[in-house]
C-alpha positions in Angstrom: 0.0 0.0 0.0 1.3 3.4 -0.9 2.0 6.2 1.6 -0.6 8.3 0.0 -3.2 5.4 0.6 -2.2 5.0 4.1 -2.6 8.8 4.8 -6.1 8.8 3.0 -7.3 5.8 4.9 -6.0 7.4 8.2 -7.9 10.6 7.3 -11.1 8.7 6.4 -11.1 6.9 9.8 -10.4 10.3 11.6 -13.2 12.0 9.8 -15.5 9.1 10.5 -14.8 9.2 14.2 -15.2 12.9 14.3 -18.6 12.6 12.4 -20.0 10.3 15.1 -19.9 13.3 17.5 -20.9 16.0 15.1 -23.0 14.8 12.2 -26.3 14.9 14.0 -25.7 18.5 15.1 -24.5 19.6 11.6 -27.5 17.9 9.9 -29.9 19.6 12.2 -28.0 22.9 11.7 -28.2 22.6 8.0 -31.8 21.6 7.9 -32.9 24.5 10.0 -30.6 26.7 8.0 -30.8 29.6 10.4 -31.4 33.2 9.8 -27.8 34.2 9.6 -27.0 31.8 6.8 -26.8 32.8 3.1 -29.9 31.0 2.1 -33.7 31.1 3.0 -34.5 29.6 6.4 -36.7 26.6 7.0 -38.6 27.1 10.3 -40.5 23.9 10.0 -39.6 20.5 11.5 -39.2 19.2 8.0 -37.6 20.9 5.0 -36.2 20.1 1.5 -34.2 22.0 -0.9 -35.2 23.0 -4.4 -33.3 21.5 -7.2 -30.1 22.9 -8.6 -31.2 24.8 -11.8 -27.9 25.6 -13.4 -24.2 24.7 -13.1 -23.1 28.1 -12.0 -26.3 29.4 -10.2 -28.3 27.7 -7.5 -31.7 28.7 -6.5 -32.5 27.5 -3.0 -36.1 27.6 -2.0 -37.1 26.4 1.5 -40.5 24.8 1.7 -42.5 23.5 4.6 -44.9 20.2 4.7 -47.5 21.9 2.7 -45.3 23.1 0.0 -45.8 26.7 1.1 -42.7 28.8 0.8 -41.4 30.5 3.8 -40.7 34.2 3.3 -38.2 35.9 5.6 -36.8 39.3 5.0 -33.5 38.6 6.7 -32.5 35.9 4.2 -32.3 37.9 1.1 -36.0 38.5 0.4 -38.1 41.8 1.1 -40.9 43.5 -0.6 -44.2 42.3 -2.0 -45.5 39.4 0.2 -47.3 38.0 -3.0 -44.0 37.7 -4.9 -42.0 34.9 -4.0 -38.6 35.3 -5.7 -35.9 32.6 -5.2 -32.6 33.8 -3.8 -30.0 33.4 -6.5 -26.6 32.6 -4.9 -23.5 32.2 -7.1 -20.9 29.5 -6.5 -17.4 30.2 -7.7 -16.1 28.3 -10.6 -13.1 26.2 -9.8 -10.8 27.9 -12.4 -11.8 31.3 -11.4 -11.1 30.6 -7.7 -7.6 29.1 -8.5 -6.9 32.1 -10.8 -8.1 34.7 -8.3 -6.0 33.3 -5.4 -2.9 32.6 -7.6 -2.9 36.2 -9.0 -3.5 37.6 -5.5 -0.5 35.8 -4.1 1.7 36.5 -7.1 0.8 40.3 -6.9 1.6 40.5 -3.4 4.9 38.5 -3.7 5.8 40.8 -6.5 5.1 43.8 -4.3 7.3 42.4 -1.6 10.1 41.6 -4.1 9.8 45.2 -5.6 10.2 46.9 -2.2 13.3 44.7 -1.5 14.9 45.7 -4.7 14.1 49.5 -4.1 17.0 50.2 -1.8 16.7 54.0 -1.8 13.4 55.8 -1.7 13.0 59.4 -2.4 15.4 62.2 -3.1 18.8 62.0 -1.6 19.7 64.6 0.9 23.4 64.8 0.0 24.7 64.7 3.5 26.1 61.2 3.1 28.5 60.6 0.2 28.2 56.8 -0.7 30.9 57.0 -3.3 33.6 58.2 -0.7 32.3 55.3 1.6 32.8 52.9 -1.3 36.4 54.0 -1.7 36.9 53.3 2.0 35.3 49.8 1.5 37.6 48.9 -1.3 40.7 50.1 0.5 39.9 48.1 3.6 39.2 44.9 1.7 42.1 45.3 -0.6 44.5 43.8 2.0 42.5 40.5 1.9 41.4 38.5 5.1 42.0 40.2 8.4 42.0 37.6 11.2 43.0 38.9 14.7 46.7 38.9 15.2 47.6 39.2 11.5 49.6 42.1 10.0 46.5 42.9 7.8 44.4 43.4 10.9 46.7 44.9 13.4 48.8 47.1 11.2 47.6 47.7 7.7 43.9 48.3 8.5 44.5 50.1 11.7 47.0 52.3 9.8 44.3 53.0 7.1 41.7 53.9 9.7 44.0 56.3 11.6 45.1 58.1 8.3 41.5 58.6 7.4 40.5 59.8 10.8 43.4 62.2 10.9 42.4 63.6 7.5 38.7 64.1 8.8 40.3 65.9 11.9 42.4 68.2 9.8 39.7 69.2 7.5 37.2 70.0 10.1 39.5 71.5 12.9 38.0 75.0 12.2 34.5 73.8 13.0 32.6 73.6 16.3 33.6 70.1 17.0 36.8 68.4 18.5 38.0 64.9 17.6 40.0 62.6 19.9 41.5 59.3 18.8 42.5 56.6 21.1 44.0 53.2 20.1 43.1 50.6 22.8 44.7 47.2 23.3 42.8 45.5 26.0 43.3 42.3 27.9 40.4 40.5 29.5 38.2 37.5 30.0 34.6 36.6 30.2 32.1 33.7 30.0 29.2 33.6 27.5 26.4 31.1 27.0 26.6 31.2 23.2 27.2 27.8 21.5 26.3 25.9 24.6 28.5 28.0 26.8 32.3 28.6 27.0 35.0 31.1 28.2 36.9 33.7 26.4 40.3 35.2 27.0 41.9 37.9 24.9 45.3 39.6 25.1 46.2 42.9 23.4 43.4 43.0 20.8 42.8 46.3 19.0 40.2 48.9 19.2 40.4 52.3 17.4 38.1 54.7 19.2 37.1 58.2 17.9 35.3 60.7 20.1 33.5 63.5 18.4 32.0 66.2 20.6 31.5 69.9 20.9 34.7 71.8 21.7 33.4 72.7 25.1 33.2 68.9 25.9 30.1 66.9 26.8 28.8 64.6 29.5 26.7 62.2 27.5 27.9 60.0 24.6 26.3 57.8 21.9 28.4 54.8 20.7 28.5 53.5 17.1 30.2 50.2 16.6 31.6 48.2 13.8 34.4 45.6 13.4 37.1 45.5 10.7 38.5 42.0 11.5 37.3 39.0 9.5 37.2 35.2 9.6 40.1 33.5 7.9 39.8 33.0 4.1 37.2 35.9 3.7 37.8 39.5 2.7 34.8 40.4 4.8 33.4 43.2 2.6 29.8 43.0 4.1 31.0 41.5 7.4 31.9 44.1 8.4 34.1 46.4 6.3 31.1 48.1 4.7 29.9 49.2 8.2 33.2 50.6 9.0 33.3 52.4 5.7 29.8 53.9 6.3 30.9 55.0 9.8 34.0 56.8 8.4 31.7 58.8 6.1 29.1 59.4 8.9 32.0 60.7 11.0 33.1 63.0 8.2 29.6 64.3 7.8 28.9 64.9 11.4 32.3 66.6 12.0 31.7 68.9 9.0 28.4 70.3 10.0 28.4 74.0 11.3 25.8 73.5 14.0 27.3 72.0 17.2 26.0 68.8 18.5 24.2 68.7 21.7 26.0 65.4 22.8 29.1 63.5 21.8 29.6 60.3 19.9 32.1 57.5 19.9 32.8 55.7 16.7 34.4 52.4 17.8 36.2 50.4 15.1 36.8 47.2 16.9 39.3 44.6 15.7 38.3 41.4 17.4 34.5 40.6 16.9 34.9 37.4 14.9 36.9 36.0 17.9 33.5 35.9 19.7 33.0 39.5 20.7 36.3 40.1 22.4 37.2 43.7 21.4 33.8 45.1 22.4 34.1 43.5 25.8 37.5 45.1 26.2 36.0 48.6 25.4 33.0 48.6 27.4 34.5 47.1 30.5 37.9 48.9 30.4 37.9 52.1 28.4 37.4 55.3 30.5 34.9 56.7 27.9 32.6 53.8 28.3 31.1 55.2 31.5 29.6 58.1 29.5 28.0 56.0 26.9 24.2 56.2 27.2 23.1 54.2 24.1 24.7 52.5 21.1 24.0 51.6 17.5 25.8 48.3 16.3 26.3 47.7 12.6 26.6 44.0 11.6 26.0 41.5 8.7 24.5 38.0 8.3 24.5 38.4 4.6 26.0 40.4 1.7 24.4 43.6 0.6 20.7 44.5 0.3 19.0 46.3 3.1 20.0 46.7 6.6 17.4 45.7 9.0 16.8 46.6 12.6 16.5 43.2 14.2 17.3 43.9 17.9 16.6 46.9 20.3 16.6 47.5 24.0 16.4 46.0 26.4 13.4 48.2 27.0 14.2 51.9 26.4 11.4 52.5 23.8 12.8 55.9 23.1 15.4 54.3 20.9 12.9 52.6 18.5 11.0 55.9 18.5 14.1 57.8 17.4 14.7 55.3 14.7 11.2 55.4 13.4 11.1 59.2 13.5 14.4 59.7 11.8 15.4 56.8 9.6 14.9 57.8 5.9 14.6 54.2 4.7 13.1 52.3 7.5 13.5 48.5 7.7 12.7 47.0 11.0 11.0 44.0 12.7 10.2 43.1 16.3 9.6 39.7 15.0 13.2 39.3 14.1 14.2 40.5 17.5 12.2 37.9 19.3 13.3 35.2 16.9 17.0 36.1 17.2 16.9 36.4 21.0 15.2 33.0 21.2 18.5 31.4 20.1 17.1 29.6 17.1 19.7 31.4 15.0 23.2 30.2 15.8 24.8 33.7 15.8 25.5 36.7 18.0 26.8 40.2 17.8 28.5 42.8 20.0 24.9 43.9 20.9 25.0 41.2 23.6 28.2 42.6 25.0 27.1 46.1 25.4 23.8 45.0 26.7 25.1 42.4 29.3 28.4 43.8 30.2 27.7 47.5 29.9 24.0 47.6 30.8 23.4 50.0 27.9 20.5 49.9 25.5 21.0 50.0 21.8 20.0 49.3 18.2 21.2 46.3 16.2 21.4 46.5 12.5 22.4 43.9 10.0 22.6 43.1 6.3 20.8 39.8 5.8 20.4 39.2 2.1 22.5 36.6 0.3 23.7 34.8 3.4 25.0 31.9 1.2 28.4 33.8 0.7 28.5 35.2 4.2 32.1 34.2 5.6 33.4 33.0 2.3 35.8 34.3 -0.3 32.9 35.7 -2.2 32.2 38.3 0.3 33.8 41.0 -1.8 33.3 44.7 -2.3 31.9 44.5 -5.9 28.8 42.5 -4.6 27.7 45.4 -2.4 25.6 47.9 -4.4 26.3 51.7 -3.8 22.6 52.2 -3.2 22.9 49.6 -0.3 25.8 51.8 1.1 23.7 54.9 0.6 20.6 53.8 2.3 22.7 52.5 5.3 24.5 55.7 5.5 21.3 57.8 5.3 19.8 55.9 8.0 22.7 55.8 10.5 23.5 59.5 9.9 19.9 60.5 10.4 19.3 58.5 13.5 22.6 59.6 15.2 21.9 63.3 14.5 18.4 62.7 15.9 19.8 61.2 19.1 22.8 63.6 19.5 20.5 66.6 19.2 17.8 65.2 21.5 17.4 65.8 25.3 16.3 62.2 25.8 19.9 60.8 25.6 20.9 62.8 28.6 17.8 61.6 30.7 17.6 58.2 29.2 17.1 56.5 32.6 13.7 58.2 32.9 12.5 56.6 29.6 14.0 53.2 30.4 10.8 51.1 31.0 8.7 49.3 28.6 9.1 47.6 25.2 8.1 48.6 21.7 6.1 47.0 18.9 7.8 48.0 15.7 7.6 47.0 12.1 7.9 48.6 8.6 5.3 48.4 5.7 7.4 47.5 2.6 10.2 49.8 3.7 8.0 52.9 3.0 6.8 53.7 6.5 7.7 52.4 10.0 5.1 51.7 12.7 5.9 51.8 16.4 3.9 51.9 19.6 4.4 50.9 23.2 3.9 47.2 24.0 1.4 48.2 26.7 -0.7 49.9 24.0 -0.2 46.8 21.8 -1.6 44.7 24.6 -4.7 46.8 24.9 -5.2 46.8 21.2 -4.7 43.1 21.0 -7.3 42.4 23.6 -9.6 44.8 22.0 -9.4 43.0 18.7 -9.7 39.6 20.5 -12.9 40.8 22.3 -14.4 42.1 19.1 -13.8 38.7 17.5 -15.4 36.8 20.4 -18.3 39.2 20.4 -18.8 38.7 16.7 -18.8 34.8 17.2 -21.0 35.1 20.2 -23.5 37.2 18.2 -23.7 34.4 15.7 -24.0 31.8 18.3 -27.0 33.8 19.8 -29.0 34.2 16.6 -32.5 32.5 16.3 -32.2 28.9 15.3 -29.1 28.3 17.4 -30.7 26.8 20.3 -28.8 24.3 22.3 -25.5 25.7 21.1 -25.6 24.2 17.7 -23.5 27.0 16.2 -20.8 26.4 18.9 -20.8 22.7 18.2 -20.6 23.2 14.5 -17.8 25.7 15.0 -15.9 23.2 17.2 -16.3 20.4 14.7 -15.1 22.6 11.9 -12.2 23.7 13.9 -11.4 20.1 14.6 -11.4 19.4 10.8 -9.1 22.4 10.2 -6.6 21.4 12.7 -6.8 17.9 11.6 -6.0 19.1 8.1 -3.0 20.9 9.4 -1.6 17.9 11.2 -2.1 15.5 8.4 -0.6 18.0 5.9 2.5 18.5 7.9 3.0 14.7 8.5 2.4 14.0 4.8 5.0 16.6 3.6 7.5 15.3 6.3 7.1 11.9 4.8 8.0 13.3 1.4 11.0 15.1 3.0 12.1 11.7 4.5 11.9 10.1 1.2 14.1 12.8 -0.4 16.5 12.5 2.4 16.7 8.6 1.9 17.1 9.1 -1.8 20.2 11.1 -1.0 18.8 14.4 -2.6 19.0 16.6 0.6 19.3 20.4 0.1 18.2 20.2 -3.6 16.7 23.7 -3.0 19.9 25.2 -1.7 20.5 26.7 -5.2 17.0 26.1 -6.7 14.7 27.6 -4.1 11.7 27.4 -6.3 11.9 23.7 -6.4 11.2 23.5 -2.7 8.0 25.5 -3.4 7.1 23.2 -6.2 7.6 20.0 -4.3 6.7 20.9 -0.7 4.3 23.7 -1.6 2.3 21.7 -4.0 2.2 18.7 -1.6 1.0 20.8 1.3 -1.6 22.7 -0.7 -3.0 19.7 -2.4 -3.3 17.7 0.9 -5.1 20.5 2.6 -7.5 20.9 -0.3 -8.0 17.1 -0.5 -8.9 16.9 3.2 -11.4 19.8 3.0 -12.9 18.3 -0.2 -13.4 14.9 1.6 -14.9 16.7 4.6 -17.3 18.7 2.4 -18.4 15.8 0.3 -18.3 12.9 2.6 -18.7 14.4 6.0 -21.0 17.3 5.6 -22.6 15.7 2.4 -24.9 18.5 1.5 -24.8 21.4 -1.0 -25.2 24.3 1.4 -21.8 25.6 0.6 -22.4 29.2 1.5 -23.0 28.3 5.2 -19.9 26.2 5.2 -17.8 29.0 3.7 -19.1 31.3 6.3 -18.4 28.7 9.0 -14.8 28.1 7.9 -14.2 31.8 7.8 -15.1 31.9 11.5 -12.8 28.9 12.1 -9.9 30.9 10.6 -10.8 33.9 12.6 -11.0 31.9 15.9 -7.6 30.2 15.3 -5.8 33.4 14.6 -7.5 35.0 17.6 -6.5 32.2 19.8 -2.9 32.7 18.7 -3.3 36.4 19.3 -4.4 35.9 22.9 -1.7 33.3 23.6 1.2 35.5 22.3 -0.2 38.5 24.1 -0.4 36.6 27.4 3.2 35.6 26.9 4.3 39.2 26.5 5.5 38.8 23.1 5.5 41.9 20.9 5.2 39.7 17.7 1.5 39.4 18.7 0.9 42.3 16.4 1.0 39.8 13.4 -2.1 37.8 14.4 -3.7 41.1 15.4 -3.5 42.3 11.8 -4.5 38.8 10.6 -7.7 39.1 12.7 -8.6 42.8 12.5 -8.5 43.3 8.8 -10.5 40.0 7.8 -13.0 40.7 10.5 -13.5 44.3 9.2 -13.7 42.9 5.6 -16.2 40.3 6.6 -18.5 42.7 8.3 -18.5 45.2 5.4 -19.1 42.4 2.8 -21.7 40.4 4.8 -24.8 41.9 2.9 -22.9 41.4 -0.5 -22.4 37.6 0.2 -25.8 37.3 1.7 -27.8 38.8 -1.2 -25.5 37.9 -4.3 -23.5 34.9 -3.0 -19.9 34.4 -4.0 -19.8 36.8 -7.0 -16.7 38.0 -8.7 -17.1 41.4 -7.0 -17.3 39.8 -3.5 -14.3 37.7 -4.2 -12.3 40.8 -5.4 -13.3 42.9 -2.5 -12.6 40.1 0.0 -9.1 39.7 -1.3 -8.6 43.5 -1.4 -9.4 43.5 2.4 -6.7 40.8 3.0 -4.1 42.9 1.1 -2.4 44.7 4.0 -2.0 41.9 6.5 -1.1 39.4 3.8 1.5 41.5 2.1 3.2 42.1 5.5 2.9 38.4 6.4 4.5 37.5 3.1 7.3 39.9 3.8 7.9 38.1 7.1 8.0 34.8 5.3 10.6 36.2 2.9 12.7 37.1 5.8 12.4 33.7 7.4 13.6 31.9 4.2 16.1 34.7 3.5 17.7 33.8 6.8 17.1 30.1 7.3 17.8 28.7 3.8 21.5 30.0 3.9 21.8 28.9 7.5 21.2 25.3 6.5 24.4 25.5 4.7 26.4 26.2 7.8 24.3 24.4 10.5 26.2 21.2 10.8 25.6 17.7 10.0 23.1 16.8 12.7 20.1 19.1 11.7 18.2 17.3 8.9 17.9 20.1 6.4 15.0 18.6 4.6 12.8 18.4 7.7 13.5 22.1 8.4 12.7 23.3 4.8 9.6 21.1 4.4 8.3 22.3 7.8 9.0 26.0 6.9 7.3 25.7 3.5 4.4 23.8 5.0 3.8 26.1 7.8 3.9 29.1 5.5 1.4 27.4 3.2 -0.9 26.6 6.3 -0.7 30.2 7.5 -1.3 31.8 4.1 -4.2 29.4 3.3 -6.3 30.1 6.6 -8.5 32.8 5.0 -8.7 31.0 1.7 -10.4 28.0 3.4 -13.5 30.2 2.9 -13.1 29.7 -0.8 -12.8 25.9 -0.7 -16.3 25.7 0.4 -17.5 28.3 -2.1 -16.3 26.5 -5.2 -18.4 23.8 -7.0 -15.5 21.4 -7.4 -11.8 21.1 -6.7 -11.2 18.2 -9.1 -9.1 20.2 -11.5 -7.2 22.0 -8.8 -6.2 18.8 -7.1 -5.3 17.4 -10.5 -3.0 20.2 -11.3 -1.4 20.2 -7.8 -0.9 16.5 -8.0 0.7 16.7 -11.4 3.1 19.5 -10.3 4.1 17.3 -7.2 4.7 14.2 -9.2 6.8 16.0 -11.8 8.8 17.8 -9.2 9.3 14.6 -7.0 10.6 12.8 -10.2 12.8 15.7 -11.0 14.2 15.9 -7.5 14.7 12.1 -7.4 16.6 12.1 -10.6 19.2 14.5 -9.1 18.4 17.3 -11.6 18.6 19.9 -8.9 22.2 20.0 -7.6 22.5 21.8 -4.2 25.5 23.9 -4.9 26.6 26.3 -7.6 29.7 28.2 -8.6 27.8 30.7 -10.7 29.9 34.0 -10.4 26.7 36.0 -10.3 25.1 34.0 -7.4 27.4 31.3 -6.0 26.0 28.8 -3.6 29.2 27.1 -2.2 29.4 24.0 0.0 31.3 24.9 3.1 34.2 22.5 4.2 36.7 23.0 7.0 40.1 21.3 6.7 42.8 21.3 9.2 46.1 19.6 8.7 46.9 18.7 12.2 49.3 16.8 14.3 47.9 15.2 17.6 50.0 14.2 20.5 48.7 12.3 23.6 50.8 12.3 26.8 50.2 10.0 29.7 50.4 10.8 33.5 54.1 10.5 33.5 54.5 13.0 30.7 55.5 10.4 28.1 54.1 10.3 24.5 51.3 7.7 24.6 50.4 8.1 20.9 50.9 10.6 18.0 49.5 10.9 14.5 48.8 13.4 11.9 46.2 13.9 9.2 43.7 16.1 7.4 40.6 16.7 9.8 37.6 17.4 7.6 34.4 18.9 8.7 31.3 19.5 6.5 28.9 22.0 7.8 25.8 21.0 6.2 23.6 17.8 6.3 24.9 16.2 3.1 28.3 15.5 4.6 30.8 14.5 2.0 28.6 12.5 -0.4 29.1 15.2 -3.1 32.8 15.5 -2.3 33.7 11.8 -2.6 33.3 11.5 -6.4 35.9 14.3 -6.8 38.3 13.2 -4.0 37.8 9.4 -3.7 40.1 9.2 -0.6 37.7 11.4 1.4 35.0 8.8 2.1 33.2 7.2 5.0 36.0 4.6 5.6 38.0 7.5 7.2 35.1 8.8 9.4 36.1 9.6 12.9 34.7 8.2 16.2 34.6 10.2 19.4 37.0 9.1 22.1 35.3 9.9 25.4 38.4 9.8 27.3 39.9 12.7 25.4 38.7 16.4 25.7 36.5 17.2 22.8 36.9 13.7 21.4 40.6 14.3 20.8 40.4 16.8 17.9 41.2 20.5 17.5 37.9 22.2 17.6 38.3 25.9 17.1 34.9 26.6 18.7 32.7 24.3 20.9 30.5 23.2 18.0 31.0 19.5 18.2 27.3 19.0 19.0 26.5 20.5 15.6 29.0 18.5 13.5 29.3 15.0 14.9 30.3 13.5 11.6 33.8 14.3 10.6 36.6 12.7 8.7 40.4 12.1 9.3 42.6 11.3 6.4 46.1 10.3 7.5 48.9 12.8 6.4 52.4 13.8 7.1 53.2 15.7 10.4 53.0 19.5 10.4 55.9 21.4 11.9 54.8 25.1 12.4 57.6 27.6 12.6 56.4 28.8 16.0 55.1 25.7 17.9 53.2 25.9 21.0 55.0 25.9 24.3 52.9 24.4 27.0 54.3 23.8 30.5 52.9 23.2 34.2 54.5 26.0 36.2 53.3 24.8 39.6 51.0 22.4 41.3 50.2 22.7 45.0 47.5 21.5 47.4 45.4 24.1 49.1 44.4 24.1 52.7 40.8 23.6 51.6 41.6 20.4 50.0 41.8 21.4 46.3 44.8 21.1 44.0 45.8 24.4 42.3 47.6 24.0 39.0 49.3 26.9 37.1 50.4 26.8 33.5 52.2 28.7 31.0 51.4 28.8 27.3 53.0 30.5 24.3 51.7 30.0 20.9 50.0 31.6 17.9 47.1 34.2 17.9 44.4 31.6 18.2 44.3 28.7 20.7 41.7 26.6 22.3 42.0 25.1 25.8 40.0 22.0 26.8 39.6 20.7 30.4 38.0 17.4 31.2 37.9 16.5 34.8 37.8 12.8 35.4 35.0 11.0 37.2 34.8 12.0 40.7 36.8 15.1 40.2 35.5 18.7 39.8 36.7 22.0 38.8 36.0 24.5 41.7 37.5 27.8 40.4 39.8 29.2 37.8 41.5 32.5 36.6 38.9 33.0 33.8 35.7 35.0 33.6 34.2 35.6 37.0 36.2 32.8 38.6 33.4 30.2 38.3 34.1 27.5 35.7 31.5 27.3 32.9 31.1 24.0 31.2 29.5 23.4 27.9 26.7 21.1 26.7 28.9 18.0 27.0 30.1 18.9 30.5 33.6 19.8 29.4 35.2 23.2 29.7 36.2 25.2 26.7 38.4 28.3 26.7 38.9 30.4 23.6 42.1 32.4 23.4 43.5 34.9 21.0 46.0 37.7 21.0 47.1 40.6 18.9 50.7 41.8 18.6 53.7 41.7 21.1 51.8 39.7 23.8 53.4 38.1 26.8 53.1 34.4 27.8 49.6 33.3 28.6 49.6 32.2 32.3 46.3 30.7 33.8 45.4 28.5 36.8 42.6 26.3 38.0 41.7 24.4 41.2 40.4 20.9 41.1 38.9 18.8 43.8 40.5 15.3 43.6 38.3 12.2 43.5 37.6 10.5 46.8 38.3 7.0 45.2 40.0 5.8 42.0 38.1 4.9 38.9 39.9 1.9 37.3 37.7 2.0 34.2 38.5 5.7 33.5 41.6 7.6 32.4 44.3 7.8 35.0 44.7 11.1 37.0 42.4 13.8 38.0 41.9 15.8 34.9 42.9 15.8 31.1 44.1 19.1 29.8 44.4 19.7 26.0 45.6 22.8 24.0 45.1 23.2 20.3 46.7 25.8 18.2 45.2 27.3 14.9 47.5 29.0 12.4 45.1 31.3 10.2 47.5 33.4 8.3 51.0 33.6 7.0 53.2 30.7 5.8 52.3 28.6 8.8 48.7 28.2 7.4 49.7 26.1 4.5 51.4 22.8 3.8 52.2 21.0 0.5 49.6 18.2 1.2 47.0 20.7 2.1 47.6 22.7 -1.1 47.5 19.5 -3.0 44.1 18.4 -1.8 42.6 21.8 -2.1 43.2 21.7 -5.8 41.1 18.7 -6.1 37.9 20.2 -4.7 35.2 21.1 -7.2 34.7 24.8 -8.0 31.3 24.8 -6.2 33.0 24.0 -2.8 34.5 26.6 -0.4 37.2 24.6 1.6 38.4 26.9 4.5 41.7 25.4 5.5 44.5 26.0 8.1 47.2 24.2 10.0 46.5 23.2 13.6 48.0 21.0 16.4 46.3 19.2 19.4 48.3 18.2 22.6 46.7 16.4 25.5 48.2 15.9 29.0 47.1 13.8 32.0 47.4 15.3 35.5 
């Protein structure tokens, strides 16, 4: 039996069981055909319907036992009592319905797409020079990748920034402002719960801070932040050189204006963000200017180019959102993005967290989110960022900064601290913002109006015994059942695609996911409601059913509105829009539908009433796919990408279809719609199964690379006596998407599943040189034997001292000297426990696996890294476990210079296909027992 047959049988059984409880009530409801329905009522104990007189128009005539027709003015008839006109109600033709809904969706999608392409709206002010900012961008990226500790980051880029800042100071010296520059090289440590939790230590990283203020000085400061460092192997044009270029030009514009600013501003060009937010921590916790900062604006990127979106604000301090809404020339903001990002669903973080958590300062977080496929790759180049994108970012940042720097609110920000804001924009044309408390009142008012509307319908004559309530409950059950069955059906399709080895076929061909999963989801829902209409309800009173299922959609959205509001989520404004506008539309069109049925005019006006909430909802859907589709290419080997994509497409289809359920019961038939959707699904499934849609692309215009991490590493393991227990070397390979190496093996046969690694539980972090604690995301990795590496500056690791404390612990102090990036792993053995250490706040923070990870980096001219920890020895030995109290491992990572390459690494890199992006470096791993 096929899967579809199983699903249909299950559906039939579920519908049958549901009908045992609801059929009697529904039949009685239909027979009585009460006054608020769209056909003539039948007050007698027995009634029958007149015949269908044409395929497009049905004339329903209610008759009593004697054959006398009942005449009621509230059912479409009024006037001469002697005349007995039949009520002519129009049922939509199948093709017309499909065309109307399809055109409506396509038009709205086109509107969303057009708004995204229109980067700059209105006449340019001329205050921000995007061409000059582009010159800064090209100069900064011309030096190539800029990892922390490299000459490109610490010397060349810093030198360029200082040169440009000095030029600005010289040209604006006669103006009303003074400009002060400070190059800070802080050392510090902190713990963070990002990526499961770990600790960070930095030494002599670089910050270039520029203070612009009136010549008389100022007490209150704004902070604008960007970072100029990059990950290895990426020029980092969008992340985050373009933001620094924008800030240089904003600095020039503010310093050049003749009107003195009320407050001052710090432009912080930080040189260690990619090392998990280290430089910003150094500034906000150690720099003397930090105490005067009242708020900040952070410029970031999770994509390349496009519009910069406000996706985080606060905490609280609604005046910041109000300032953005009031001043931004090209608004693009969403509180939905803020709540999704802060939920932790997106594996990323920004300097916003550091300023918020360690500085207790409110701020605005902006980021470029388009084209995340090439984020952190070699393709993140200056030529991919449009000048209009730079212009709009500059216009917005300059306008918002000027507004804040001239306002009195900044000086008295503590008085305006409390409360959150609901904020969103409408196609980038206008921004909407209001206090969350006002949103709560508005949400409950809309919910109350909805329940009053439903209560009024339940109280109409002919609804005795709660018939309408029972009908509504049964219809709600059918709707929810259709959602569950649809989701399960599409997930089964996703499972089949995964088993066929075609995962991520949509990575380059997104439309294919819509064609496969979208057609499956839409077809399944229509099928379920068609079966319910024909087999369960089994009557021809489609108008009443259409009305009933509109109420179902209203009720479900209203329930989500109440639930989100009670949880205090500002995103509740979305269901509020999805309830308010359809409800108003329904009330305005009730007479049209009652008297003329589902006419073309009614359908057009109904869709017109849905335009605003639907266009905004489709924009949010675009944001979701724009963010999560690229993330699937860097989310590791453990998250099943097909399940995620199929779920997203299905949920989007379900949400968009809610108020189209209305039409499913107003059409005469869905046979051809189901045939069309079934044909699309079958064709797409065959094409996907055949491998036509390859996941990756090396198209120069829109590359979709596969991300591979390669480390040529040497591993050394020492026993309790300090002797080498084992030693090996190889190429350690990590794939950062669900497809693993299945597409790599045909090009490089030696990289296959025969060399897949297995975690050694008695070794810290499985015995491999993890750069960050992400082993939970990528449990599948491969180890190809290779020659040993011999870095020119090998790590020097030594135990300086070991002593017992008076409180029964053992304190161990270590000295380490090595490259700019190192990772320290601590794994106490069974019965032992870390009690304190020299990192963070002194309390050891373990990760998801119960081990301890310390991320270390340094700039130039740094001393030996010295650290200590205290460990509580075990009360009894564990013969089954490793010897000693603790295993300590240190891994080194050589990201730049000659040390990052080896002949064998270069040789294998040449074998990778052009659609792959292998990020490679040299590393070592040394483990010790104590």
